[in-house]
C-alpha positions as CSV (number, residue, x, y, z in Angstrom):
1,X,-1.4,23.7,15.6
2,X,-4.3,26.0,16.5
3,X,-2.2,27.5,19.3
4,X,0.7,28.0,16.8
5,X,-1.5,29.9,14.4
6,X,-2.9,32.0,17.2
7,X,0.5,32.9,18.4
8,X,1.6,33.8,14.9
9,X,-1.4,36.0,14.4
10,X,-0.8,37.7,17.7
11,X,2.8,38.4,16.7
12,X,1.5,39.8,13.4
13,X,-1.0,42.2,15.1
14,X,1.7,43.4,17.5
15,X,4.7,43.6,15.2
16,X,3.9,43.1,11.5
17,X,1.1,45.6,10.9
18,X,-1.9,43.2,10.9
19,X,-4.9,45.6,10.9
20,X,-7.9,43.3,11.0
21,X,-8.5,39.6,11.8
22,X,-12.1,38.7,11.0
23,X,-14.6,36.1,9.9
24,X,-17.5,34.0,11.3
25,X,-17.1,33.4,15.0
26,X,-13.4,34.6,14.8
27,X,-13.8,37.2,17.6
28,X,-15.0,36.8,21.3
29,X,-16.2,34.6,22.9
30,X,-15.4,31.6,20.7
31,X,-12.2,32.7,18.9
32,X,-12.8,30.5,15.9
33,X,-14.4,27.1,15.5
34,X,-10.9,25.6,16.2
35,X,-9.9,28.4,18.6
36,X,-7.2,29.6,16.2
37,X,-8.1,33.3,16.9
38,X,-8.8,33.1,20.6
39,X,-7.6,36.1,22.7
40,X,-6.4,38.2,19.7
41,X,-6.7,42.0,20.1
42,X,-7.8,42.7,16.5
43,X,-10.2,39.8,16.0
44,X,-13.9,40.5,15.3
45,X,-17.0,38.6,14.2
46,X,-18.4,39.2,10.7
47,X,-21.7,38.2,9.2
48,X,-22.1,34.7,7.8
49,X,-21.2,35.8,4.3
50,X,-18.1,34.4,2.6
51,X,-18.3,36.8,-0.3
52,X,-18.6,39.7,2.1
53,X,-15.7,38.6,4.1
54,X,-13.4,38.2,1.1
55,X,-14.6,41.3,-0.5
56,X,-14.0,43.3,2.6
57,X,-10.5,41.8,3.0
58,X,-9.7,42.7,-0.6
59,X,-10.8,46.3,-0.2
60,X,-8.9,46.7,3.1
61,X,-5.7,45.3,1.4
62,X,-6.1,47.7,-1.6
63,X,-6.6,50.6,0.8
64,X,-3.3,50.0,2.6
65,X,-4.4,47.5,5.3
66,X,-2.9,44.1,6.1
67,X,-6.0,42.0,6.9
68,X,-6.3,38.4,7.8
69,X,-9.7,36.9,6.9
70,X,-11.0,33.5,7.8
71,X,-13.5,31.4,5.9
72,X,-14.9,29.1,8.7
73,X,-14.5,25.9,6.5
74,X,-13.0,25.7,3.1
75,X,-16.2,23.9,1.9
76,X,-17.9,27.4,1.9
77,X,-15.2,29.2,-0.1
78,X,-16.4,27.9,-3.5
79,X,-19.1,30.7,-3.8
80,X,-16.3,33.3,-3.6
81,X,-13.8,32.0,-6.2
82,X,-14.3,35.0,-8.4
83,X,-13.2,37.3,-5.5
84,X,-10.2,35.1,-4.8
85,X,-9.3,35.3,-8.5
86,X,-9.6,39.1,-8.4
87,X,-7.3,39.2,-5.4
88,X,-4.9,36.9,-7.2
89,X,-4.6,38.7,-10.4
90,X,-4.9,42.4,-9.4
91,X,-1.2,43.0,-8.8
92,X,-0.4,41.6,-12.2
93,X,-3.3,43.2,-13.9
94,X,-2.5,46.6,-12.5
95,X,1.0,46.6,-13.8
96,X,2.3,46.4,-10.2
97,X,0.4,49.4,-8.9
98,X,-2.0,47.5,-6.6
99,X,-0.4,45.3,-4.0
100,X,-2.7,42.9,-2.2
101,X,-1.3,42.0,1.3
102,X,-4.1,39.8,2.5
103,X,-4.1,36.4,4.1
104,X,-7.1,34.1,3.7
105,X,-7.0,31.3,6.2
106,X,-9.4,28.4,6.1
107,X,-9.6,24.8,7.5
108,X,-9.4,22.3,4.7
109,X,-9.6,18.5,4.2
110,X,-11.2,15.5,5.8
111,X,-10.5,13.5,9.0
112,X,-13.1,15.0,11.3
113,X,-16.1,13.0,10.0
114,X,-17.7,16.2,8.7
115,X,-19.6,14.6,5.9
116,X,-20.3,16.4,2.6
117,X,-20.2,20.0,4.0
118,X,-17.1,19.9,6.2
119,X,-14.7,17.6,4.4
120,X,-13.7,19.2,1.1
121,X,-10.1,19.8,0.0
122,X,-9.4,22.9,-2.1
123,X,-5.8,22.2,-3.3
124,X,-6.3,21.7,-7.0
125,X,-8.6,24.7,-7.4
126,X,-6.4,26.9,-5.2
127,X,-3.4,26.0,-7.4
128,X,-5.2,27.6,-10.4
129,X,-5.6,31.0,-8.7
130,X,-2.5,32.2,-10.4
131,X,-1.0,35.2,-8.5
132,X,-2.0,33.9,-5.1
133,X,0.4,32.0,-2.9
134,X,-1.0,28.8,-1.4
135,X,0.4,27.1,1.8
136,X,-0.6,24.1,3.8
137,X,1.4,23.2,6.9
138,X,1.5,19.8,8.5
139,X,3.2,20.7,11.8
140,X,2.6,23.5,14.4
141,X,6.1,25.0,13.9
142,X,5.5,25.2,10.1
143,X,2.1,26.6,10.7
144,X,3.6,29.4,12.8
145,X,6.4,30.1,10.4
146,X,4.2,30.0,7.3
147,X,1.7,32.4,8.9
148,X,4.5,34.8,9.7
149,X,5.7,34.7,6.1
150,X,2.1,35.0,4.8
151,X,1.5,38.1,6.9
152,X,4.7,39.7,5.6
153,X,3.8,39.0,2.0
154,X,2.6,41.8,-0.3
155,X,0.9,39.1,-2.4
156,X,-2.3,37.4,-1.3
157,X,-1.8,34.2,0.5
158,X,-4.3,31.3,1.0
159,X,-3.4,29.6,4.2
160,X,-5.0,26.1,4.2
161,X,-5.2,24.7,7.8
162,X,-5.7,20.9,7.8
163,X,-8.8,20.3,9.9
164,X,-7.6,17.0,11.2
165,X,-4.2,18.4,12.4
166,X,-5.4,21.5,14.3
167,X,-5.4,19.6,17.6
168,X,-2.1,17.8,17.0
169,X,1.1,18.4,19.0
170,X,4.4,19.2,17.4
171,X,7.7,17.5,17.9
172,X,9.5,20.9,17.9
173,X,8.8,23.9,20.0
174,X,8.2,27.3,18.4
175,X,10.9,29.8,19.3
176,X,9.7,31.5,22.5
177,X,7.1,28.9,23.3
178,X,6.9,27.8,27.0
179,X,6.0,24.2,28.1
180,X,2.6,22.7,27.3
181,X,0.9,23.4,30.6
182,X,2.2,26.9,30.9
183,X,1.2,27.8,27.4
184,X,-2.3,26.4,28.0
185,X,-2.7,28.5,31.1
186,X,-1.5,31.6,29.3
187,X,-3.4,31.6,26.0
188,X,-6.3,29.1,26.2
189,X,-9.5,30.6,27.4
190,X,-11.3,28.9,30.3
191,X,-14.6,27.2,30.0
192,X,-17.6,29.2,31.0
193,X,-17.7,33.0,31.3
194,X,-14.8,34.6,29.3
195,X,-15.9,38.2,29.5
196,X,-13.0,39.3,31.7
197,X,-10.4,36.8,30.4
198,X,-7.4,38.1,28.6
199,X,-4.6,36.1,27.1
200,X,-1.1,36.4,28.5
201,X,1.2,36.0,25.5
202,X,4.7,34.5,25.7
203,X,7.6,36.5,24.2
204,X,7.4,35.3,20.5
205,X,10.0,35.7,17.8
206,X,10.0,36.6,14.1
207,X,10.3,32.9,13.0
208,X,9.3,32.6,9.4
209,X,9.2,29.6,6.9
210,X,10.0,30.7,3.4
211,X,7.0,30.3,1.2
212,X,7.9,27.9,-1.7
213,X,10.5,25.8,0.3
214,X,9.7,22.1,0.9
215,X,10.9,20.3,4.0
216,X,12.8,17.0,4.0
217,X,10.8,15.3,6.7
218,X,12.5,12.0,6.4
219,X,15.7,11.2,4.4
220,X,15.9,8.0,2.3
221,X,17.5,6.7,-0.9
222,X,15.1,4.0,-2.1
223,X,11.9,5.9,-2.9
224,X,10.4,9.4,-2.6
225,X,7.0,10.3,-1.3
226,X,5.9,13.9,-2.0
227,X,3.0,15.1,0.2
228,X,1.7,17.9,2.3
229,X,-0.9,18.8,4.9
230,X,-2.9,16.0,6.6
231,X,-1.1,13.3,4.6
232,X,2.4,14.3,5.7
233,X,2.3,12.8,9.2
234,X,0.8,9.6,7.9
235,X,3.6,9.3,5.2
236,X,6.2,10.2,7.8
237,X,4.9,7.4,10.1
238,X,5.0,4.9,7.3
239,X,8.5,5.9,6.3
240,X,9.8,5.5,9.9
241,X,8.2,2.1,10.2
242,X,9.6,0.9,6.9
243,X,13.0,1.9,8.0
244,X,12.8,0.3,11.4
245,X,11.4,-2.9,9.9
246,X,14.1,-3.0,7.2
247,X,11.6,-2.6,4.3
248,X,13.3,0.3,2.6
249,X,14.6,3.8,3.0
250,X,11.7,6.1,2.0
251,X,12.3,9.8,1.6
252,X,9.4,12.0,2.6
253,X,9.2,15.5,1.1
254,X,6.6,17.8,2.8
255,X,5.8,20.5,0.2
256,X,4.4,23.0,2.7
257,X,3.7,25.4,-0.2
258,X,1.6,24.4,-3.2
259,X,2.1,27.7,-5.1
260,X,5.0,28.3,-5.5
261,X,6.1,24.7,-5.1
262,X,9.7,23.7,-4.6
263,X,10.5,22.0,-7.9
264,X,14.3,21.8,-7.3
265,X,13.7,19.8,-4.1
266,X,11.3,17.4,-5.8
267,X,13.6,17.0,-8.8
268,X,16.7,16.4,-6.6
269,X,14.9,13.7,-4.5
270,X,13.4,11.9,-7.5
271,X,16.8,11.9,-9.3
272,X,18.3,10.3,-6.2
273,X,15.7,7.6,-5.7
274,X,14.3,7.0,-9.2
275,X,10.9,6.1,-7.6
276,X,8.2,8.5,-6.5
277,X,4.7,8.5,-5.2
278,X,2.6,11.6,-4.7
279,X,0.1,11.4,-1.8
280,X,-2.7,13.9,-1.0
281,X,-6.4,13.9,-0.1
282,X,-7.7,15.9,-3.0
283,X,-9.8,14.0,-5.5
284,X,-7.8,12.1,-8.1
285,X,-9.3,13.7,-11.3
286,X,-7.4,17.0,-12.2
287,X,-5.3,16.5,-9.0
288,X,-2.6,19.0,-8.4
289,X,0.0,16.2,-8.2
290,X,-0.9,15.2,-11.8
291,X,0.8,18.4,-12.9
292,X,3.9,17.4,-11.0
293,X,3.9,14.0,-12.5
294,X,3.6,15.4,-16.0
295,X,6.5,17.7,-15.3
296,X,8.6,14.9,-14.0
297,X,7.9,12.8,-17.1
298,X,8.9,15.8,-19.3
299,X,12.1,16.7,-17.5
300,X,13.6,13.4,-16.1
301,X,11.8,10.5,-17.8
302,X,15.0,8.6,-18.3
303,X,16.0,8.9,-14.7
304,X,12.8,7.3,-13.4
305,X,13.3,3.6,-12.6
306,X,9.5,2.9,-12.4
307,X,6.3,4.7,-13.2
308,X,5.3,7.5,-10.8
309,X,2.3,6.8,-8.5
310,X,-0.6,9.1,-7.3
311,X,-2.5,8.2,-4.2
312,X,-5.4,10.6,-3.7
313,X,-9.0,10.8,-2.8
314,X,-11.5,9.0,-4.9
315,X,-13.5,11.0,-7.4
316,X,-16.8,11.0,-5.5
317,X,-19.3,13.9,-5.3
318,X,-18.6,14.1,-1.6
319,X,-17.5,12.4,1.6
320,X,-20.0,10.4,3.6
321,X,-20.7,10.9,7.3
322,X,-20.1,7.2,8.1
323,X,-16.4,6.7,9.1
324,X,-16.3,3.7,6.8
325,X,-17.3,5.8,3.8
326,X,-14.8,8.5,4.6
327,X,-12.0,5.8,5.1
328,X,-12.9,4.3,1.7
329,X,-12.8,7.6,-0.2
330,X,-9.8,9.2,1.5
331,X,-6.3,7.8,1.7
332,X,-5.5,6.0,4.9
333,X,-2.3,4.6,6.5
334,X,-2.9,1.1,4.9
335,X,-3.2,2.8,1.5
336,X,0.1,4.6,1.9
337,X,1.7,1.4,3.0
338,X,0.4,-0.5,0.0
339,X,1.5,2.2,-2.5
340,X,5.0,2.5,-1.0
341,X,5.4,-1.3,-0.9
342,X,4.4,-1.5,-4.6
343,X,6.8,1.3,-5.5
344,X,9.7,-0.4,-3.8
345,X,8.9,-3.8,-5.1
346,X,8.4,-3.0,-8.9
347,X,11.5,-4.1,-10.9
348,X,13.5,-1.3,-12.5
């Protein structure tokens, strides 16, 4: 996924008018903590100042630029929410005069044993930044396509990169992507001295994923699981095993976009199955999925066969460093299996 994001950013700086790519350790020699900006021509290192990074990006966007700014971990974006809010509402507040074509990308979520300061999710707060689009991919090809779409957008886009998925491999190749070994040799910087190293980019294409369109990751007719980000591969694995074991046909809907979200896709799937569980790693109180459940109850209560479920992170002040503490507070495969089993077993 890190390679996919890097290739999309390179396509953006070469073909889509990206003027600046900046943040803490974004430029040489590191190219980002997760190497998502390695080898890019317009990447440069900023001071360690989240408010300064977002303030600069906002000013550049208002001045006619098309910047991409990174907050090194989403855990440190909380002290700049007011600037995000300003970016989100400026187009609306100016009566359409001030477009804000900026992308803010930041690694989100748990799964890397990062303890209290490197394990936060931001989904629910991000969803309240009305005027800002919010995307969160679960596969490399969607990461590429959503980044291309985010760069093209004249509205600000918050690009949430699941920390635990940035080293995962995709089942589909990105258009123009060579084989794994060749790509590694072309765009991954060698260890040691990188002063003279330059990336050799493959011929990439203008492949975009429409913001606001969910993906049917796994078809099924017995129950629906609505998810995104880090939880999507886990839910997909559970659905595939349930099918192979004859335990039920579980439909998995990967939202990909939180704002705007694909309500027609959610509604169509739930009307088909009558059973639904929402799975994400955000804390359970004031969870983004609670809004979706409320809307389902309002609009198709009589088409639900059983009560909707929410599987989310426990409402704790943080996530512990010990793997056992993280596994206890964040949904794991066994938790998804349990919730889906209950969903399928409850009498209509």
